[in-house]
C-alpha positions, 0 to 999 in steps of 0.5 A: 658726873653721870647719874641715873636711877633704877626700877621705877625712875624718872629723871625729874625725881633725881633733879634734887640730887643732880642740882646738889652735885652741880651746885658743888661744882660738878658737871652733871649728865642725868639720863633715863636708860632702857626701861626708864622714863622717856626711853620706855614711855616714848621709845619703848626700849625695855630695860637691860642688865647690860647697862654698859651699853647705854653708859657707853652711848652717853660717854661716846656722845659727850666725849667723856673719859674721866667719869664719876658714875652714880646709880641709885636704887636698882642703879646700884646694880647697874652702876657696878655692871657698867663700871665692870666693862667701861674703862672711862669710868674712874669713880663708882657710886652705888647708892644704895647697893643692889648685888642681887635684884632677884633676891631682892624681889624674892624677899617681898614674898611670904617665907612659905611661898618664897622657896616654891617661887625660886624653885619654879623660876630656877627650873624654867619651863612652860609648866613651871610658868603656869604654876608660878604665875598662879602663885604670883596672882594669888599672892599679889591679890593680898599685897599692894606692894607685890601687885605694883612690883610685878606690874612695874617689873613686867612694864619696864622689861617688856615681859608677858607675865610675872614669870618671864620678868622673874626669869629675866631678873636672875641676870641682875647680879654682880657676883660674876662681874665684881672682880672686873672693877678697878676704880675707886668705889663708894658703896652705901646702904640703909640699915633698915632698907625694906627692899634690899637685904643688908647681907648684900651690902657686906657681900658686895663689899667683899666681892670687889677684890680688884678695885683701887679703893673701897669706901662703905657707908651704912646709914642708921636709924639715929641719922634718920637715914636708915631707909632705902636710898636714905629717904627721910635724910637724903641730905646726909647721903649726898654730903657723904658722897660729896666728901668722898669725891673730894677726898679721892680726887685730892 
């Protein structure tokens, strides 16, 4: 099993997940890719939407050819992207799904500003960049979440301003690659995820038209697992994942 995180990941925060999988009998490779942890902080490698490249490097180095690929948070996009181009990946776990990260970012803005930002970013030019960066600055001044999101986004992507960061994030979308997957796939989501819109769970499910098998799991408030990546009851999601692997490999 090859495991990685997403937008603000360090390997240490995934140790519990890795140890749980290892204790269940699986060999685990946990890595920090471009834009994450040591790859970013020590080697200054910015994040890439082409996640098949770091995954290929890992699989080549360890000579792996029958892999369960497990991505968390933004890793829910990254895992779909890598699996679309890497035939050595046989099982895919998107925990949680992230079909369109640009939409996830827009969701964090007030409704009256969201459309303006989208129009400015979608029509990429220097004048729009100036206007958009002003909007980003003014809005983030009243929201710690937005301020962190923009600062972190620029940091991991090596962007000079929020506009460049948002422009790059339009590439983090699974709509054009989902049909390339042919593996066994598990998609999970939290019913009340404050980052990822629930519609992406259903859209991602419908777009995987050529996979071998599809299993979906929506975690609920009743299970105390409704939050992003099931924070509050991570254990139930890991149990679901382990049961899924066991069932499809019987």
